[in-house]
C-alpha positions as a Markdown table, in Angstrom:
| # | Residue | x | y | z |
|---|---|---|---|---|
| 1 | Thr | -44.4 | -66.0 | 7.2 |
| 2 | Ser | -46.1 | -67.9 | 9.2 |
| 3 | Thr | -43.7 | -67.2 | 11.9 |
| 4 | Asp | -43.9 | -63.8 | 11.3 |
| 5 | Ala | -47.2 | -63.4 | 12.1 |
| 6 | Gln | -47.2 | -65.8 | 15.0 |
| 7 | Lys | -45.0 | -62.9 | 16.4 |
| 8 | Ser | -47.2 | -60.4 | 15.5 |
| 9 | Leu | -50.2 | -61.9 | 17.1 |
| 10 | Thr | -47.9 | -62.7 | 20.4 |
| 11 | Val | -46.6 | -58.7 | 20.3 |
| 12 | Arg | -50.4 | -57.7 | 20.4 |
| 13 | Leu | -51.6 | -60.2 | 22.6 |
| 14 | Leu | -49.1 | -59.1 | 24.6 |
| 15 | Phe | -49.8 | -55.6 | 24.7 |
| 16 | Phe | -53.2 | -56.2 | 25.4 |
| 17 | Ser | -52.4 | -57.8 | 28.4 |
| 18 | Thr | -50.6 | -54.7 | 29.6 |
| 19 | Cys | -53.1 | -52.4 | 28.7 |
| 20 | Tyr | -55.6 | -54.6 | 30.4 |
| 21 | Ser | -52.9 | -55.0 | 33.8 |
| 22 | Leu | -52.9 | -51.1 | 33.5 |
| 23 | Ser | -56.2 | -50.5 | 33.5 |
| 24 | Arg | -57.2 | -53.1 | 36.4 |
| 25 | Phe | -54.2 | -51.9 | 38.7 |
| 26 | Cys | -53.2 | -48.5 | 37.9 |
| 27 | Ser | -56.5 | -46.3 | 38.5 |
| 28 | Lys | -54.8 | -43.2 | 39.4 |
| 29 | Leu | -52.6 | -43.1 | 36.3 |
| 30 | Lys | -52.3 | -39.6 | 35.1 |
| 31 | His | -49.6 | -39.6 | 32.7 |
| 32 | Leu | -49.3 | -42.3 | 29.9 |
| 33 | Asp | -47.0 | -42.1 | 26.8 |
| 34 | Leu | -47.2 | -45.1 | 24.0 |
| 35 | Thr | -45.2 | -42.9 | 21.5 |
| 36 | Ser | -44.5 | -45.3 | 18.6 |
| 37 | Cys | -46.2 | -48.4 | 20.2 |
| 38 | Val | -47.4 | -50.0 | 17.1 |
| 39 | Ser | -49.3 | -52.7 | 18.5 |
| 40 | Val | -51.7 | -50.3 | 20.3 |
| 41 | Thr | -55.2 | -50.7 | 18.7 |
| 42 | Asn | -58.2 | -49.6 | 19.5 |
| 43 | Ser | -59.1 | -52.6 | 21.9 |
| 44 | Ser | -56.0 | -51.0 | 23.8 |
| 45 | Leu | -57.4 | -48.0 | 24.2 |
| 46 | Lys | -60.9 | -49.6 | 25.1 |
| 47 | Gly | -58.8 | -51.2 | 28.5 |
| 48 | Ile | -57.1 | -47.9 | 29.4 |
| 49 | Ser | -60.7 | -46.1 | 29.1 |
| 50 | Glu | -62.3 | -49.1 | 31.8 |
| 51 | Gly | -59.9 | -48.6 | 34.2 |
| 52 | Cys | -57.6 | -45.0 | 34.0 |
| 53 | Arg | -60.2 | -42.7 | 34.2 |
| 54 | Asn | -58.1 | -40.1 | 36.2 |
| 55 | Leu | -55.6 | -39.9 | 33.2 |
| 56 | Glu | -55.0 | -35.9 | 32.2 |
| 57 | Tyr | -52.1 | -36.6 | 29.5 |
| 58 | Leu | -52.1 | -39.3 | 26.8 |
| 59 | Asn | -49.2 | -39.3 | 24.5 |
| 60 | Leu | -50.1 | -42.2 | 21.3 |
| 61 | Ser | -48.2 | -40.3 | 18.5 |
| 62 | Trp | -47.2 | -42.8 | 15.3 |
| 63 | Cys | -49.5 | -45.4 | 16.7 |
| 64 | Asp | -51.2 | -45.8 | 13.3 |
| 65 | Gln | -53.7 | -48.5 | 14.1 |
| 66 | Ile | -56.1 | -46.0 | 15.8 |
| 67 | Thr | -59.3 | -45.1 | 14.3 |
| 68 | Lys | -62.2 | -43.4 | 15.5 |
| 69 | Asp | -63.6 | -46.4 | 17.2 |
| 70 | Gly | -60.6 | -46.0 | 19.5 |
| 71 | Ile | -60.8 | -42.6 | 20.1 |
| 72 | Glu | -64.4 | -42.7 | 21.0 |
| 73 | Ala | -63.5 | -45.7 | 23.4 |
| 74 | Leu | -60.9 | -43.5 | 25.2 |
| 75 | Val | -62.7 | -40.2 | 25.6 |
| 76 | Arg | -66.1 | -41.7 | 26.8 |
| 77 | Gly | -63.8 | -42.9 | 29.5 |
| 78 | Cys | -61.3 | -40.7 | 30.3 |
| 79 | Arg | -63.1 | -37.6 | 30.0 |
| 80 | Gly | -60.5 | -35.4 | 32.1 |
| 81 | Leu | -58.0 | -35.6 | 29.5 |
| 82 | Lys | -55.7 | -32.2 | 29.3 |
| 83 | Ala | -53.7 | -33.1 | 26.8 |
| 84 | Leu | -53.7 | -35.6 | 23.8 |
| 85 | Leu | -51.0 | -36.3 | 21.6 |
| 86 | Leu | -51.8 | -38.1 | 18.2 |
| 87 | Arg | -48.9 | -37.5 | 15.8 |
| 88 | Gly | -49.0 | -39.7 | 12.8 |
| 89 | Cys | -52.2 | -41.3 | 13.7 |
| 90 | Thr | -52.9 | -41.5 | 9.7 |
| 91 | Gln | -56.3 | -43.2 | 10.4 |
| 92 | Leu | -58.1 | -40.6 | 11.9 |
| 93 | Glu | -60.8 | -38.9 | 10.2 |
| 94 | Asp | -62.9 | -35.7 | 11.3 |
| 95 | Glu | -65.4 | -38.2 | 13.3 |
| 96 | Ala | -62.7 | -39.1 | 15.9 |
| 97 | Leu | -62.6 | -35.4 | 16.4 |
| 98 | Lys | -66.1 | -35.1 | 16.9 |
| 99 | His | -65.8 | -37.9 | 19.8 |
| 100 | Ile | -62.8 | -35.5 | 21.4 |
| 101 | Gln | -65.7 | -32.4 | 21.2 |
| 102 | Asn | -68.4 | -34.5 | 22.7 |
| 103 | Tyr | -66.2 | -35.5 | 25.8 |
| 104 | Cys | -62.9 | -33.9 | 26.6 |
| 105 | His | -64.2 | -30.2 | 27.7 |
| 106 | Glu | -60.7 | -29.6 | 29.8 |
| 107 | Leu | -58.7 | -30.6 | 27.0 |
| 108 | Val | -56.0 | -27.6 | 26.7 |
| 109 | Ser | -53.3 | -29.4 | 24.3 |
| 110 | Leu | -53.9 | -31.4 | 21.3 |
| 111 | Asn | -51.5 | -32.8 | 18.9 |
| 112 | Leu | -52.6 | -33.5 | 15.3 |
| 113 | Gln | -49.6 | -33.5 | 13.3 |
| 114 | Ser | -49.8 | -35.8 | 10.0 |
| 115 | Cys | -52.8 | -36.7 | 10.8 |
| 116 | Ser | -53.9 | -36.0 | 6.7 |
| 117 | Arg | -57.6 | -37.2 | 6.6 |
| 118 | Ile | -58.3 | -34.4 | 9.0 |
| 119 | Thr | -60.4 | -31.4 | 7.4 |
| 120 | Asp | -62.0 | -28.3 | 8.3 |
| 121 | Glu | -65.1 | -30.1 | 9.6 |
| 122 | Gly | -62.7 | -31.9 | 12.1 |
| 123 | Val | -61.0 | -28.4 | 13.4 |
| 124 | Val | -64.3 | -26.8 | 13.4 |
| 125 | Gln | -65.8 | -29.6 | 15.8 |
| 126 | Ile | -62.8 | -29.4 | 18.2 |
| 127 | Cys | -62.9 | -25.4 | 18.3 |
| 128 | Arg | -66.6 | -25.5 | 19.3 |
| 129 | Gly | -66.5 | -28.2 | 22.3 |
| 130 | Cys | -63.0 | -27.2 | 23.6 |
| 131 | His | -62.7 | -23.4 | 24.4 |
| 132 | Arg | -59.7 | -24.0 | 26.9 |
| 133 | Leu | -57.5 | -25.2 | 24.1 |
| 134 | Gln | -54.2 | -23.6 | 24.4 |
| 135 | Ala | -52.1 | -25.7 | 22.1 |
| 136 | Leu | -52.9 | -27.3 | 18.9 |
| 137 | Cys | -50.4 | -28.3 | 16.7 |
| 138 | Leu | -51.9 | -28.8 | 12.9 |
| 139 | Ser | -48.4 | -29.3 | 10.6 |
| 140 | Gly | -48.8 | -31.8 | 7.8 |
| 141 | Cys | -53.1 | -31.5 | 7.8 |
| 142 | Ser | -52.6 | -30.0 | 3.6 |
| 143 | Asn | -56.8 | -30.1 | 3.6 |
| 144 | Leu | -56.9 | -27.5 | 6.1 |
| 145 | Thr | -58.1 | -23.9 | 4.8 |
| 146 | Asp | -59.4 | -20.6 | 6.3 |
| 147 | Ala | -62.4 | -22.1 | 7.8 |
| 148 | Ser | -60.2 | -23.9 | 10.7 |
| 149 | Leu | -58.6 | -20.6 | 11.6 |
| 150 | Thr | -61.8 | -19.2 | 11.9 |
| 151 | Ala | -63.3 | -21.5 | 14.1 |
| 152 | Leu | -60.1 | -21.1 | 16.5 |
| 153 | Gly | -60.3 | -17.5 | 16.5 |
| 154 | Leu | -64.2 | -17.2 | 17.6 |
| 155 | Asn | -63.8 | -20.1 | 20.1 |
| 156 | Cys | -60.5 | -20.4 | 21.5 |
| 157 | Pro | -58.7 | -17.2 | 23.1 |
| 158 | Arg | -56.6 | -18.8 | 25.4 |
| 159 | Leu | -54.9 | -20.2 | 22.5 |
| 160 | Gln | -50.7 | -19.6 | 22.7 |
| 161 | Ile | -49.1 | -22.3 | 20.4 |
| 162 | Leu | -50.6 | -22.7 | 16.8 |
| 163 | Glu | -48.5 | -24.9 | 14.5 |
| 164 | Ala | -49.6 | -24.9 | 11.2 |
| 165 | Ala | -46.5 | -26.1 | 8.9 |
| 166 | Arg | -46.9 | -27.1 | 5.6 |
| 167 | Cys | -51.1 | -26.3 | 5.8 |
| 168 | Ser | -50.1 | -24.2 | 2.3 |
| 169 | His | -54.4 | -23.2 | 1.7 |
| 170 | Leu | -54.2 | -20.8 | 4.9 |
| 171 | Thr | -54.2 | -17.1 | 4.2 |
| 172 | Asp | -54.3 | -13.6 | 5.4 |
| 173 | Ala | -57.5 | -13.3 | 6.0 |
| 174 | Gly | -57.7 | -16.3 | 8.1 |
| 175 | Phe | -54.5 | -15.0 | 10.1 |
| 176 | Thr | -56.3 | -11.9 | 10.4 |
| 177 | Leu | -59.4 | -13.2 | 12.2 |
| 178 | Leu | -57.1 | -15.3 | 14.2 |
| 179 | Ala | -54.7 | -12.5 | 15.8 |
| 180 | Arg | -57.6 | -10.1 | 16.6 |
| 181 | Asn | -59.4 | -12.7 | 18.4 |
| 182 | Cys | -56.3 | -14.9 | 20.0 |
| 183 | His | -54.1 | -12.1 | 22.0 |
| 184 | Glu | -52.4 | -14.9 | 24.0 |
| 185 | Leu | -50.5 | -16.2 | 21.2 |
| 186 | Glu | -46.9 | -17.1 | 22.1 |
| 187 | Lys | -45.3 | -19.6 | 19.2 |
| 188 | Met | -46.6 | -19.8 | 15.6 |
| 189 | Asp | -45.3 | -22.4 | 13.2 |
| 190 | Leu | -46.1 | -21.2 | 9.8 |
| 191 | Glu | -43.5 | -22.9 | 7.8 |
| 192 | Glu | -44.7 | -23.3 | 4.2 |
| 193 | Cys | -47.8 | -21.4 | 5.0 |
| 194 | Ile | -47.1 | -20.1 | 1.5 |
| 195 | Leu | -50.2 | -17.7 | 0.7 |
| 196 | Ile | -49.5 | -15.3 | 3.6 |
| 197 | Thr | -48.3 | -12.0 | 3.3 |
| 198 | Asp | -47.1 | -8.9 | 4.9 |
| 199 | Ser | -50.6 | -8.5 | 6.0 |
| 200 | Thr | -50.3 | -11.2 | 8.7 |
| 201 | Leu | -47.2 | -9.8 | 10.1 |
| 202 | Ile | -48.8 | -6.6 | 10.6 |
| 203 | Gln | -52.0 | -8.2 | 12.1 |
| 204 | Leu | -49.6 | -10.5 | 14.5 |
| 205 | Ser | -47.6 | -7.1 | 15.3 |
| 206 | Ile | -51.0 | -5.2 | 16.6 |
| 207 | His | -53.0 | -7.8 | 18.1 |
| 208 | Cys | -50.2 | -10.4 | 19.9 |
| 209 | Pro | -48.0 | -8.7 | 22.0 |
| 210 | Lys | -47.1 | -11.8 | 23.7 |
| 211 | Leu | -45.2 | -13.7 | 20.7 |
| 212 | Gln | -42.1 | -15.2 | 21.5 |
| 213 | Ala | -41.3 | -17.8 | 18.6 |
| 214 | Leu | -42.5 | -17.2 | 14.9 |
| 215 | Ser | -41.4 | -19.6 | 11.8 |
| 216 | Leu | -41.8 | -18.3 | 8.6 |
| 217 | Ser | -39.5 | -20.5 | 6.8 |
| 218 | His | -40.7 | -21.0 | 3.2 |
| 219 | Cys | -43.0 | -18.0 | 3.3 |
| 220 | Glu | -42.0 | -16.5 | 0.0 |
| 221 | Leu | -44.2 | -13.4 | -0.3 |
| 222 | Ile | -43.0 | -12.1 | 2.8 |
| 223 | Thr | -40.7 | -8.6 | 2.6 |
| 224 | Asp | -38.9 | -6.5 | 4.3 |
| 225 | Asp | -42.1 | -4.3 | 5.2 |
| 226 | Gly | -43.5 | -7.1 | 7.4 |
| 227 | Ile | -40.9 | -7.8 | 9.4 |
| 228 | Leu | -40.3 | -3.8 | 10.0 |
| 229 | His | -43.7 | -4.0 | 11.3 |
| 230 | Leu | -43.0 | -7.3 | 13.4 |
| 231 | Ser | -39.5 | -5.4 | 14.9 |
| 232 | Asn | -41.6 | -2.3 | 15.9 |
| 233 | Ser | -44.4 | -4.1 | 17.6 |
| 234 | Thr | -44.4 | -4.4 | 21.4 |
| 235 | Cys | -43.8 | -8.2 | 21.2 |
| 236 | Gly | -40.7 | -7.1 | 18.8 |
| 237 | His | -38.9 | -5.0 | 21.4 |
| 238 | Glu | -40.2 | -7.2 | 24.5 |
| 239 | Arg | -40.8 | -10.5 | 23.5 |
| 240 | Leu | -39.8 | -12.3 | 20.5 |
| 241 | Arg | -36.6 | -14.4 | 21.2 |
| 242 | Val | -36.8 | -16.9 | 17.8 |
| 243 | Leu | -37.2 | -15.9 | 14.2 |
| 244 | Glu | -37.3 | -18.2 | 11.4 |
| 245 | Leu | -36.8 | -16.7 | 8.0 |
| 246 | Asp | -35.4 | -19.7 | 5.8 |
| 247 | Asn | -36.1 | -19.5 | 2.4 |
| 248 | Cys | -38.0 | -15.9 | 2.3 |
| 249 | Leu | -36.2 | -14.8 | -0.9 |
| 250 | Leu | -37.4 | -11.3 | -0.5 |
| 251 | Ile | -35.9 | -10.5 | 2.7 |
| 252 | Thr | -32.7 | -8.4 | 2.2 |
| 253 | Asp | -30.1 | -6.9 | 4.6 |
| 254 | Val | -32.8 | -3.9 | 5.3 |
| 255 | Ala | -34.8 | -6.7 | 7.4 |
| 256 | Leu | -31.9 | -7.0 | 9.7 |
| 257 | Glu | -31.7 | -3.5 | 10.0 |
| 258 | His | -35.7 | -3.8 | 11.2 |
| 259 | Leu | -34.5 | -6.6 | 13.8 |
| 260 | Glu | -32.2 | -4.0 | 15.7 |
| 261 | Asn | -34.9 | -3.0 | 17.1 |
| 262 | Cys | -35.9 | -7.0 | 18.8 |
| 263 | Arg | -33.3 | -6.5 | 21.9 |
| 264 | Gly | -34.6 | -10.0 | 23.2 |
| 265 | Leu | -33.7 | -12.1 | 19.8 |
| 266 | Glu | -31.9 | -15.0 | 20.3 |
| 267 | Arg | -32.1 | -16.6 | 17.7 |
| 268 | Leu | -32.2 | -15.8 | 13.8 |
| 269 | Glu | -33.0 | -18.4 | 10.7 |
| 270 | Leu | -31.6 | -17.5 | 7.5 |
| 271 | Tyr | -30.8 | -20.5 | 5.2 |
| 272 | Asp | -31.2 | -19.5 | 1.5 |
| 273 | Cys | -32.0 | -15.8 | 1.8 |
| 274 | Gln | -30.3 | -15.1 | -0.9 |
| 275 | Gln | -30.4 | -11.5 | -1.0 |
| 276 | Val | -29.1 | -11.3 | 2.9 |
| 277 | Thr | -25.4 | -10.7 | 3.0 |
| 278 | Arg | -22.8 | -11.5 | 5.4 |
| 279 | Ala | -22.0 | -7.5 | 5.8 |
| 280 | Gly | -25.6 | -7.2 | 7.0 |
| 281 | Ile | -25.3 | -10.0 | 9.6 |
| 282 | Lys | -22.0 | -8.7 | 10.7 |
| 283 | Arg | -23.7 | -4.9 | 11.1 |
| 284 | Met | -26.9 | -6.7 | 13.1 |
| 285 | Arg | -24.8 | -8.6 | 15.0 |
| 286 | Ala | -22.8 | -5.5 | 16.2 |
| 287 | Gln | -26.0 | -4.1 | 17.8 |
| 288 | Leu | -27.0 | -7.7 | 18.7 |
| 289 | Pro | -23.8 | -9.7 | 20.0 |
| 290 | His | -25.8 | -12.2 | 21.7 |
| 291 | Val | -28.2 | -13.9 | 18.8 |
| 292 | Lys | -26.9 | -16.7 | 17.2 |
| 293 | Val | -27.7 | -16.4 | 13.3 |
| 294 | His | -27.8 | -19.6 | 11.3 |
| 295 | Ala | -27.0 | -18.6 | 7.7 |
| 296 | Tyr | -26.1 | -20.5 | 4.4 |
| 297 | Phe | -23.9 | -18.7 | 1.4 |
| 298 | Ala | -23.6 | -20.5 | -1.7 |
| 299 | Pro | -19.5 | -21.3 | -2.1 |
| 300 | Val | -17.5 | -19.5 | -4.4 |
| 301 | Thr | -15.8 | -21.7 | -7.2 |
| 302 | Pro | -12.3 | -22.7 | -6.0 |
| 303 | Pro | -9.6 | -21.9 | -8.5 |
| 304 | Thr | -7.8 | -24.4 | -10.7 |
| 305 | Ala | -5.1 | -26.1 | -8.1 |
| 306 | Val | -1.8 | -25.1 | -8.7 |
| 307 | Ala | 0.5 | -27.6 | -9.2 |
| 308 | Gly | 2.5 | -29.1 | -6.2 |
| 309 | Ser | -0.2 | -26.9 | -3.8 |
| 310 | Gly | -2.6 | -28.8 | -1.6 |
| 311 | Gln | -6.6 | -29.0 | -1.8 |
| 312 | Arg | -8.7 | -26.3 | -2.0 |
| 313 | Leu | -11.7 | -26.4 | 0.2 |
| 314 | Cys | -14.7 | -24.1 | 0.7 |
| 315 | Arg | -17.2 | -23.6 | 3.4 |
| 316 | Cys | -20.7 | -23.7 | 2.7 |
| 317 | Cys | -22.8 | -23.5 | 5.8 |
| 318 | Val | -21.8 | -20.7 | 8.3 |
| 319 | Ile | -22.9 | -20.1 | 11.7 |
| 320 | Leu | -22.4 | -16.9 | 12.5 |
């Protein structure tokens, strides 16, 4: 309706005025969080870039009106950006990353979650220009292949955090090159990287001694043998705190025996690991009493109620 359109226009004008005021009066601003401010436009970013040239942290997550033009205007003015969060900025394409590469050489953290138009070309550009990158989120960027992992491995040796959930085209070959070059890795989210096998775990075990948190949920080709290599590695013995194995259908109680070597393990996710048993979890927790294990066991069909008896209830979700 015309009334709704007027309200929307008013909000946009007010927000542009706010960004203009920030630009004019907050020249020393370093940290700005605009998460879910859907009225942010390319013009807003241009206003910010003209006056807030000391900006180091900017969160634009879910500001879905932003395009490559807004990113170009932003990075031309704010060349000292160290952290840029662009989750859910669904209009962004590879050219936006090219602009970031050209101007943001101090960047250490970049979040591109659910920027589904991004391809290997854009990630390669970022890696070539941002060698100090320590944290990168690519979860939901479903077009990516091993070319992105290769670029990371060859250009970003300081990488500590990689989130690549739902990047289903990534394979052992890409993670092998990454692991052999990025020895500082501490956290990896590989949920639904469905093509990886124990080979990836072997390479991480050998080359990434600082690994603390690893998600392998829905990586259905992972087996007990991969967990054996992880558990016997330096990171397994000294660093590993969180391991997520939800829906890893080939994992059995044998993997839990291997994990008894991970003395620092704090949390283990085992939802829908159908070959893991309560007895196996109990044996592991006898050795690691501090670990929190989250598991799911399908309920046994309750017997037919005897006349006069109360309702029978079953427990499905068990936190052990």
